[in-house]
Each structure stands twice: as structure tokens, then as C-alpha cells.
C-alpha positions as CSV (number, residue, x, y, z in Angstrom):
1,X,225.1,190.1,17.6
2,X,222.6,191.4,15.0
3,X,221.5,189.8,11.7
4,X,219.5,191.7,9.1
5,X,217.4,191.1,6.0
6,X,214.3,192.4,4.3
7,X,210.7,191.3,3.6
8,X,207.5,192.8,2.3
9,X,204.1,193.2,4.0
10,X,200.8,194.3,2.3
11,X,198.2,196.9,3.3
12,X,195.5,196.2,0.8
13,X,197.4,196.0,-2.5
14,X,200.1,198.4,-1.4
15,X,203.3,196.6,-0.6
16,X,205.8,198.0,2.0
17,X,209.4,196.8,2.3
18,X,210.3,196.2,5.9
19,X,213.7,195.5,7.6
20,X,213.9,192.3,9.7
21,X,216.5,192.6,12.5
22,X,217.4,189.7,14.9
23,X,219.4,190.4,18.1
24,X,221.0,187.7,20.2
25,X,221.7,188.5,23.9
26,X,223.4,186.4,26.6
27,X,220.4,185.8,28.7
28,X,217.8,183.2,29.5
29,X,216.6,181.6,26.2
30,X,213.6,183.4,24.8
31,X,212.2,184.4,21.5
32,X,210.3,187.7,21.1
33,X,208.9,189.4,18.0
34,X,208.2,193.1,18.1
35,X,207.1,195.7,15.5
36,X,203.3,195.4,15.6
37,X,202.8,191.8,14.6
38,X,199.4,190.1,14.6
39,X,198.7,186.7,16.2
40,X,199.5,184.7,13.1
41,X,202.9,186.4,12.8
42,X,203.6,186.0,16.5
43,X,203.2,182.2,15.9
44,X,206.3,182.4,13.6
45,X,208.4,181.8,16.8
46,X,207.4,178.1,16.9
47,X,207.5,177.7,13.1
48,X,211.0,179.1,12.7
49,X,212.4,177.1,15.7
50,X,211.0,173.9,14.4
51,X,212.1,174.5,10.8
52,X,215.6,175.3,11.9
53,X,215.8,172.1,14.0
54,X,214.4,170.1,11.0
55,X,217.1,171.5,8.8
56,X,219.8,170.0,11.0
57,X,220.8,173.2,12.9
58,X,220.5,174.1,16.6
59,X,218.5,177.0,17.6
60,X,220.7,179.5,19.6
61,X,220.2,179.1,23.4
62,X,220.1,182.9,23.8
63,X,217.4,185.6,24.1
64,X,216.4,186.2,20.5
65,X,214.6,189.5,19.8
66,X,213.3,190.1,16.2
67,X,212.3,193.6,15.2
68,X,210.1,194.3,12.2
69,X,210.8,197.9,11.1
70,X,209.0,200.3,10.7
71,X,207.3,199.4,14.0
72,X,204.3,201.7,13.2
73,X,203.3,199.6,10.2
74,X,200.8,196.7,11.0
75,X,202.1,193.3,9.9
76,X,200.1,190.1,9.5
77,X,200.3,186.6,8.2
78,X,203.2,184.3,7.7
79,X,205.1,186.0,4.9
80,X,208.0,187.0,7.1
81,X,208.8,183.5,8.4
82,X,211.7,183.0,6.0
83,X,213.1,186.4,6.6
84,X,213.0,185.9,10.4
85,X,214.8,182.6,10.1
86,X,217.5,184.1,7.9
87,X,218.1,187.1,10.2
88,X,218.2,185.0,13.3
89,X,220.6,182.5,11.8
90,X,222.8,185.3,10.5
91,X,222.9,186.7,14.0
92,X,223.9,183.3,15.3
93,X,226.7,183.1,12.6
94,X,225.2,180.0,11.0
95,X,225.5,181.8,7.7
96,X,227.9,184.6,6.8
97,X,226.7,188.0,8.1
98,X,226.5,189.7,4.7
99,X,225.4,186.6,2.7
100,X,221.7,187.7,2.3
101,X,222.8,191.0,0.9
102,X,219.8,193.2,-0.2
103,X,217.6,190.2,-1.1
104,X,213.9,190.2,-0.1
105,X,212.8,187.0,1.6
106,X,209.2,185.9,1.3
107,X,207.8,182.6,2.5
108,X,206.0,180.6,5.2
109,X,207.9,177.9,7.0
110,X,206.6,174.5,7.7
111,X,207.7,172.6,10.8
112,X,209.7,170.2,8.6
113,X,211.6,173.1,7.0
114,X,209.7,173.3,3.8
115,X,209.0,176.8,2.4
116,X,205.3,177.0,1.7
117,X,203.7,179.2,-1.0
118,X,201.9,182.4,-0.2
119,X,199.0,184.5,-1.5
120,X,199.8,187.9,-2.8
121,X,203.3,187.3,-4.0
122,X,202.8,189.3,-7.2
123,X,202.1,192.6,-5.5
124,X,204.8,191.9,-2.9
125,X,207.5,191.4,-5.6
126,X,206.2,194.4,-7.5
127,X,206.6,196.5,-4.4
128,X,210.1,195.2,-3.8
129,X,211.3,195.9,-7.4
130,X,209.7,199.4,-7.2
131,X,211.6,200.1,-4.0
132,X,214.9,199.2,-5.6
133,X,215.3,195.6,-4.4
134,X,215.1,193.3,-7.5
135,X,216.6,190.2,-5.8
136,X,213.8,188.2,-4.3
137,X,213.7,184.8,-2.7
138,X,210.2,183.2,-2.9
139,X,208.7,179.7,-2.3
140,X,209.3,177.3,-5.2
141,X,205.5,177.2,-5.7
142,X,205.4,181.0,-6.3
143,X,208.3,181.3,-8.8
144,X,206.1,181.5,-11.9
145,X,204.0,184.2,-10.3
146,X,206.9,186.2,-9.1
147,X,208.5,186.2,-12.5
148,X,205.6,188.0,-13.9
149,X,207.1,191.2,-12.5
150,X,209.4,192.9,-14.9
151,X,212.9,193.4,-13.6
152,X,212.7,190.9,-10.7
153,X,215.6,188.5,-10.2
154,X,213.7,185.6,-8.6
155,X,215.2,182.6,-6.7
156,X,212.8,179.8,-5.7
157,X,213.5,177.6,-2.7
158,X,211.7,174.5,-1.6
159,X,213.3,174.2,1.9
160,X,215.0,176.4,4.5
161,X,218.0,174.1,4.3
162,X,218.3,174.7,0.5
163,X,218.5,178.5,1.1
164,X,221.0,178.1,3.9
165,X,223.3,176.0,1.8
166,X,223.1,178.7,-0.9
167,X,224.3,181.2,1.7
168,X,227.3,179.0,2.7
169,X,226.1,176.6,5.4
170,X,227.0,173.2,4.2
171,X,225.7,171.5,7.4
172,X,222.1,172.3,6.7
173,X,220.2,169.1,5.6
174,X,216.7,169.1,4.2
175,X,214.6,166.3,5.9
176,X,211.6,166.5,3.6
177,X,211.5,165.7,-0.1
178,X,207.7,166.4,-0.5
179,X,207.3,169.6,-2.4
180,X,204.9,172.2,-1.0
181,X,201.9,172.7,-3.2
182,X,201.1,176.1,-4.7
183,X,198.2,178.0,-3.2
184,X,197.0,178.9,-6.7
185,X,194.5,176.5,-8.1
186,X,195.2,175.3,-11.6
187,X,192.0,175.6,-13.5
188,X,191.0,173.4,-16.4
189,X,190.0,174.6,-19.8
190,X,186.9,176.9,-19.8
191,X,184.4,176.5,-22.6
192,X,184.1,179.7,-24.6
193,X,180.6,181.3,-24.3
194,X,179.6,182.9,-27.5
195,X,176.7,185.3,-28.3
196,X,175.7,183.2,-31.3
197,X,174.3,180.7,-28.8
198,X,171.7,183.3,-27.8
199,X,168.6,182.9,-30.1
200,X,166.6,186.0,-30.7
201,X,166.7,188.8,-28.1
202,X,167.9,191.4,-30.6
203,X,167.1,194.4,-28.4
204,X,168.9,192.9,-25.4
205,X,171.9,191.9,-27.5
206,X,172.1,195.5,-28.7
207,X,171.9,196.8,-25.1
208,X,174.7,194.4,-24.2
209,X,176.8,195.8,-27.0
210,X,176.2,199.3,-25.9
211,X,177.1,198.4,-22.3
212,X,180.4,196.8,-23.5
213,X,181.3,199.8,-25.8
214,X,180.9,202.4,-23.1
215,X,181.6,200.4,-19.9
216,X,178.0,201.0,-18.7
217,X,176.2,199.2,-15.9
218,X,173.1,197.2,-16.9
219,X,169.9,196.0,-15.4
220,X,167.9,193.2,-17.1
221,X,164.4,192.3,-15.9
222,X,162.4,189.4,-17.2
223,X,160.8,186.1,-16.3
224,X,162.8,183.0,-15.5
225,X,164.3,181.2,-18.5
226,X,164.3,184.3,-20.7
227,X,168.1,184.3,-21.0
228,X,169.2,186.9,-18.5
229,X,172.0,184.8,-17.0
230,X,173.0,183.5,-20.4
231,X,173.4,187.0,-21.8
232,X,175.3,188.3,-18.8
233,X,177.8,185.4,-18.9
234,X,178.7,186.4,-22.5
235,X,179.4,190.1,-21.8
236,X,183.1,189.4,-21.0
237,X,183.5,187.8,-24.4
238,X,182.8,191.0,-26.2
239,X,184.9,193.3,-23.9
240,X,188.4,194.3,-25.1
241,X,191.5,192.9,-23.4
242,X,192.6,194.6,-20.2
243,X,195.2,197.3,-20.5
244,X,198.7,196.6,-19.2
245,X,198.0,198.6,-16.0
246,X,194.6,196.9,-15.4
247,X,196.1,193.5,-16.1
248,X,198.8,193.9,-13.4
249,X,196.2,195.2,-10.9
250,X,193.7,192.5,-11.6
251,X,196.4,189.8,-11.4
252,X,197.6,191.2,-8.1
253,X,194.1,191.1,-6.7
254,X,193.6,187.5,-7.7
255,X,197.0,186.6,-6.4
256,X,196.1,188.0,-3.0
257,X,192.7,186.3,-3.1
258,X,194.4,182.9,-3.9
259,X,192.5,182.4,-7.2
260,X,195.4,183.0,-9.6
261,X,196.9,180.4,-12.0
262,X,200.4,181.8,-12.4
263,X,201.2,179.5,-15.3
264,X,198.8,181.5,-17.4
265,X,200.7,184.8,-16.9
266,X,199.0,188.1,-16.4
267,X,195.2,188.2,-16.6
268,X,194.5,189.6,-20.0
269,X,190.8,188.9,-20.3
270,X,188.1,190.7,-18.2
271,X,187.2,188.6,-15.1
272,X,183.6,187.6,-14.4
273,X,182.3,187.3,-10.8
274,X,178.9,186.0,-10.0
275,X,178.4,185.7,-6.2
276,X,175.3,183.9,-4.8
277,X,172.5,186.1,-3.5
278,X,173.2,184.7,0.0
279,X,176.7,186.3,0.0
280,X,177.5,188.7,2.9
281,X,178.6,192.3,2.6
282,X,182.1,191.2,3.6
283,X,182.2,188.6,0.8
284,X,181.1,191.2,-1.8
285,X,183.1,194.3,-0.9
286,X,185.8,192.6,1.2
287,X,186.4,192.3,4.9
288,X,187.9,190.4,7.8
289,X,189.5,191.3,11.0
290,X,192.7,193.3,11.3
291,X,193.6,194.0,7.6
292,X,190.6,193.4,5.3
293,X,190.9,191.1,2.3
294,X,189.5,191.8,-1.2
295,X,185.9,190.9,-2.0
296,X,184.0,190.0,-5.2
297,X,183.9,193.6,-6.4
298,X,187.8,193.8,-6.4
299,X,188.1,190.4,-8.0
300,X,185.9,191.8,-10.8
301,X,188.1,194.8,-11.4
302,X,188.4,195.4,-15.1
303,X,185.6,193.0,-15.8
304,X,182.0,192.1,-14.8
305,X,180.2,191.7,-11.5
306,X,176.9,189.9,-12.1
307,X,174.2,189.8,-9.4
308,X,171.6,187.3,-10.5
309,X,168.3,187.5,-8.7
310,X,169.4,191.0,-7.5
311,X,166.4,191.7,-5.3
312,X,167.2,188.6,-3.3
313,X,170.5,190.2,-2.1
314,X,170.4,191.8,1.3
315,X,169.8,195.6,1.3
316,X,173.1,196.1,3.1
317,X,175.0,194.4,0.2
318,X,173.2,196.4,-2.5
319,X,173.8,199.7,-0.7
320,X,177.5,199.0,-0.2
321,X,177.9,199.0,-4.0
322,X,176.9,202.6,-4.4
323,X,180.3,204.2,-3.3
324,X,182.6,201.9,-5.4
325,X,180.3,202.3,-8.4
326,X,181.1,206.1,-8.3
327,X,184.8,206.0,-7.2
328,X,186.1,202.8,-8.8
329,X,187.7,201.7,-5.5
330,X,186.8,200.5,-2.1
331,X,188.5,201.6,1.2
332,X,188.0,199.2,4.1
333,X,188.9,200.7,7.5
334,X,189.9,198.5,10.4
335,X,191.4,199.2,13.8
336,X,194.9,198.3,12.5
337,X,194.7,200.3,9.3
338,X,192.9,200.9,6.1
339,X,193.1,198.6,3.1
340,X,192.5,200.2,-0.4
341,X,191.4,197.9,-3.2
342,X,190.5,198.6,-6.9
343,X,186.8,198.1,-7.8
344,X,186.2,199.5,-11.3
345,X,183.8,196.9,-12.7
346,X,180.7,196.7,-14.9
347,X,177.7,195.9,-12.8
348,X,175.1,193.6,-14.4
349,X,171.9,193.1,-12.4
350,X,169.2,190.5,-13.3
351,X,165.8,190.5,-11.7
352,X,162.5,188.8,-12.1
353,X,159.5,191.2,-12.6
354,X,157.9,189.9,-9.4
355,X,158.4,187.1,-6.8
356,X,156.7,184.5,-8.9
357,X,158.4,185.7,-12.1
358,X,155.3,185.7,-14.3
359,X,154.3,189.3,-14.4
360,X,155.2,190.1,-18.0
361,X,153.0,190.9,-21.1
362,X,149.4,190.8,-19.9
363,X,150.6,189.2,-16.6
364,X,147.9,186.5,-16.8
365,X,149.9,183.8,-15.0
366,X,151.1,186.1,-12.1
367,X,149.8,185.3,-8.7
368,X,151.5,188.2,-6.9
369,X,149.6,191.2,-5.6
370,X,150.5,194.7,-6.8
371,X,151.9,195.4,-3.3
372,X,154.1,192.3,-3.5
373,X,155.4,193.3,-6.9
374,X,156.2,196.9,-5.7
375,X,158.0,195.6,-2.6
376,X,160.0,193.0,-4.6
377,X,161.5,195.4,-7.2
378,X,161.6,198.1,-4.5
379,X,164.5,196.2,-2.9
380,X,166.6,197.8,-5.7
381,X,166.7,201.3,-4.3
382,X,166.4,204.4,-6.4
383,X,169.9,205.6,-5.6
384,X,171.3,202.2,-6.8
385,X,169.3,202.2,-10.0
386,X,170.2,205.8,-10.6
387,X,173.8,204.6,-11.0
388,X,172.7,201.9,-13.6
389,X,173.0,203.4,-17.1
390,X,170.9,200.8,-19.0
391,X,167.7,199.1,-18.1
392,X,166.2,196.6,-20.5
393,X,163.3,194.2,-20.4
394,X,164.1,190.6,-21.4
395,X,161.0,188.8,-22.8
396,X,160.8,185.1,-23.5
397,X,161.8,184.1,-27.0
398,X,159.0,182.7,-29.2
399,X,159.2,179.7,-31.5
400,X,159.5,182.0,-34.5
401,X,161.9,184.4,-32.9
402,X,165.1,182.3,-32.8
403,X,167.5,183.3,-35.6
404,X,171.1,182.6,-34.9
405,X,172.8,185.9,-33.8
406,X,176.2,187.3,-34.5
407,X,179.2,185.7,-33.0
408,X,181.0,187.4,-30.1
409,X,184.1,188.0,-32.2
410,X,182.0,190.1,-34.7
411,X,180.4,192.2,-31.9
412,X,183.7,192.5,-30.1
413,X,185.2,194.2,-33.2
414,X,182.6,196.9,-33.2
415,X,183.0,197.3,-29.4
416,X,186.8,197.7,-29.8
417,X,186.3,200.3,-32.6
418,X,183.9,202.3,-30.4
419,X,186.3,202.1,-27.4
420,X,189.2,203.3,-29.6
421,X,187.1,206.3,-30.7
422,X,186.3,207.1,-27.1
423,X,190.0,206.6,-26.0
424,X,191.2,209.0,-28.7
425,X,188.7,211.6,-27.6
426,X,189.5,211.1,-23.9
427,X,193.3,211.1,-24.3
428,X,195.1,213.0,-21.6
429,X,191.9,213.2,-19.5
430,X,192.6,210.2,-17.3
431,X,189.3,208.5,-18.4
432,X,189.3,205.3,-20.5
433,X,185.6,204.8,-21.3
434,X,182.4,206.9,-21.6
435,X,181.0,205.6,-18.3
436,X,183.8,207.2,-16.4
437,X,183.5,210.7,-17.9
438,X,182.3,213.6,-15.6
439,X,178.9,215.2,-16.4
440,X,180.4,218.7,-16.7
441,X,182.9,217.5,-19.4
442,X,180.1,216.0,-21.4
443,X,177.7,218.9,-21.1
444,X,180.3,221.3,-22.4
445,X,180.9,219.1,-25.5
446,X,177.3,218.1,-26.4
447,X,175.2,220.2,-28.7
448,X,172.5,222.2,-26.9
449,X,169.8,220.9,-29.3
450,X,170.9,217.3,-28.7
451,X,170.6,217.8,-24.9
452,X,167.1,219.2,-25.1
453,X,165.3,215.8,-24.5
454,X,167.4,215.3,-21.3
455,X,166.4,218.6,-19.9
456,X,162.8,218.0,-20.6
457,X,163.0,214.6,-18.8
458,X,164.8,216.3,-15.9
459,X,162.1,219.0,-15.6
460,X,159.4,216.3,-15.6
461,X,161.1,214.3,-12.9
462,X,161.7,211.3,-15.2
463,X,165.5,211.4,-14.5
464,X,167.6,212.8,-11.7
465,X,170.6,215.1,-12.3
466,X,172.9,212.1,-12.0
467,X,170.6,210.2,-14.4
468,X,170.8,213.1,-16.9
469,X,174.6,212.9,-16.9
470,X,174.5,209.1,-17.4
471,X,172.1,209.5,-20.3
472,X,174.6,211.7,-22.0
473,X,177.3,209.1,-21.4
474,X,175.2,206.5,-23.1
475,X,174.4,208.9,-26.0
476,X,178.2,209.4,-26.6
477,X,178.6,205.6,-26.7
478,X,175.8,205.3,-29.2
479,X,177.6,208.0,-31.3
480,X,180.9,206.1,-31.1
481,X,179.2,202.9,-32.3
482,X,177.7,204.9,-35.2
483,X,181.0,206.5,-36.0
484,X,179.6,210.0,-35.4
485,X,181.7,212.9,-34.2
486,X,179.2,213.5,-31.4
487,X,175.7,212.6,-30.2
488,X,172.7,214.0,-32.0
489,X,169.2,214.3,-30.6
490,X,168.3,210.8,-31.9
491,X,171.2,209.4,-29.9
492,X,170.0,211.1,-26.7
493,X,166.4,210.0,-27.2
494,X,167.6,206.4,-27.7
495,X,169.8,206.7,-24.6
496,X,166.7,207.9,-22.6
497,X,164.8,204.8,-23.8
498,X,167.7,202.5,-22.9
499,X,167.8,203.9,-19.4
500,X,164.1,203.3,-18.8
501,X,163.0,200.4,-21.0
502,X,163.4,197.8,-18.2
503,X,161.6,199.9,-15.6
């Protein structure tokens, strides 16, 4: 006797529909799961048996073999618990053989028969719908999240017994009335951070606006208390809303990471990630045994990754950022497979000018030696800084330099207008912002006279070939903010200044 149903497993953000088959044989009682399961999935044997008993049913005294097909696909976690129970009980004729139909079953079982919520339900349901299986059974705590997927017909269940009764088994009795809590933390209201709270710092505010308009990476150097962190935290407030595609991807990443509030719907605003400088490389780029999980750079997809006290991060962490800064994604290889996660973010670095932080202006209060200062900022390697489009010095505000600045909403309007100009120019190219455009495309469309300052800087060794391309990208952003049809020489000279003013 064989029972069948379906479930979904994830490799990175890519969901794969699998078939769950259960075979009952007249032999000594045993329970075996095959099909490349990991240790946590192998433990489903005990969870499924206990949940079935807690639901008032007897586990079949047969040899039960569960196959997860395709067998070549690595499978991990507890997402298939509910599907394994349904397939096994269908094989034991506890429910009608065809009752599950083509439904996808997602859920972890508790020993008392409760169906516990999962991480990553959104990309799983999206994969099921894309594969032609719109009927999805999910834990009750994941219903709001699953319904974010267009076209999905979602049924939420609190217990295994509830699902079995839906499939026609009237003898199943739930023993627990305590609902399983959602894995998604519900966050309280977040205070809006507005640029008008930043007093003075007109040059840095302008650099922040340019970074937002073109999607450029930014380095701010200055003494403690000058406002670097305050400015970085307000960058998401002047960025435009995420596109529909980026909203789905960002929400899927946060669903898998367990940081999604499903009641709020898709993430429409750019996320902001600010890991501590003691974070490991695995915490930043993602990692873990078997199938790697997303890190901070993936959670920042479509938004901002802020590294405060950047020179204090380990060299390994900083160097791992170089590849995703170029490609916009991270591929994590493990023995059981490769996980691919999105990582198109805006990098904002903040650094003190020296270990004591007082080397600015005349540097009278600094106690660091020239060698210590070189070593400190030298932790930010040349190849990393070459990928940072804007470098700006943040000096302490004086008593007379504290006028109230523009509100974030006002700046955001100019940023949105500049982004729209860039989007119209880049239509049908696959790029959405100036920071993503290839150098060859820009060089062909920039006037030769406007490019002359870049080539002079390149010949003098002031910028690299990559730096020259990034200078042109910043120049196009400045032209979009001005409403010009293309960058002039003044835009390019200003872009060169913005790339080196924090050095």
C-alpha cells in the first residue's frame, strides 16, 4: 500500500516541489526515510509517530518506508513532517487514498499533534504556485504570510487531527488547544528617522542624496559624534519604495531568516541592516552546515548595509563583500549543494580617521602615530574602497553651523525624480540604477570632452580603471539630479571630488 502527497524544500531561495511517498510492508515494524534527508529531517520519524498517537490514531505496525523524490535533491529541516504524516496515514487507509489530491503540505509537527509554524513559507508557497500547485496547507501561524502569494489557495491548520478530519477521518481527536506561536516576531511601531533632525552637514547631506539617487556605495570618515551613524540611518528614508519584484525577493529572504512580520504584507520599504563589528563572515554573507542560510547582506537586499566602525571588522568579513558588491548576489557552496541568495544592497561604511578618532582639522588632539593612522585606515583595502563610489569627510558641527535641514520627504522627491530619469534611460537594459550600469555602456554615451578629467586622473594614477567607470556613474547621477540630458565636464569633476573627498 502506497500513499502520496507533495511538499516543498528550499535550496537558497529556490523552492523545489517534491513528492512524498509512503509504503507499508508486512514485515517487522520499522520507519525509514530515504531520499537524501539530513539529521533534522531524519528525526521526523519520532515526531510523526508521536503526533499521530496524540491525535487518537494508532501508528501502523508495519515496515513504513518514506521516499522523498527526487532522491538527488538534498532535503533539510522539518518542513516535510506534515506531508510525511499525511502520506503514511493515506497508505494505512486512515484517510481516503485520494483525499489529499494535489495539495502541498508544509508544516512541522509537535509531539502533541500541533502543526508548528516554519521559516521560509513565502518562497515555498511561491514555488508551489509557480509549479502549478496552488492548493497549499500551511501551519495556522503562517497563513497571513502564505496569502501574500498571488494565486495561492491557502488552508491553515492548527493540529494534525484538524487536517485529518478535513480529509474524512472523524476519529482523529486533537489533544492540545494551545495554538502554536508564529516564528515571525511582531515588531512594534518604529520611530521615523528624518533628515531634518541632522543639523548642518550640508556637504554630507548632499552626498547622501547623490548616493540615494544613483544607488551608490558611500564611505563617511570623521571623528566620533560628528553624525555618521545618524546620517546613515536616515538613508532608507530618502530611498524610493522597492519594486514589486524586489519586494517579493526581500520578503522571501526575511521569511527564511525568521524576521518577517506577515501581518504587514510585503516589505515595501528598503531594509536597513547594521551588524556589529564583531560579526563573523558567516553572519554577514550567510553560512551554516549543509545548506547555508542568508546573512546580513541578503537581508539588506534592496536596502542599506551599514558597517559602523568599518576598520574594526575583520579583514575576512570586509574582503568577502567584494564579490557581492559587483554581482549583486552571493553563492554559498556546501558539500550538500550550493545556495544562491540575492545581495544587491547599498553599502555605507563609517570610519574614524584614526584609532583615537581625533585626527581631523589640525589634528591637535590626536595621540596616534602616523604609522598607527596608516594601519588603521589601511584595514579598508584598496580593492574594497575602489568599489565605493562616494567618499566624504564628516566634520563636527559648530555652534553656528546648525540650521534645520530639509525633511526626508522633500529630498526623497528629488531622489525619486532622478531615479525615474535613470529608469527611462535604462529601459530595456536590465539595469535599474546608475550604480549598476556597465562602464562600456557609459563611455559610449558620455561626451569625450566631459570624460577628459577622468582620463587625466587615470593617467596620473589617481583612480583605477574601475574607479574611472564608477566616476562616470556618479556623474550621470549628478546629471539626473540636475535634470540634464547627460553629464558635462563639471559633473565629472564634481564626481571625482565626491569619490576622493573622504580620503
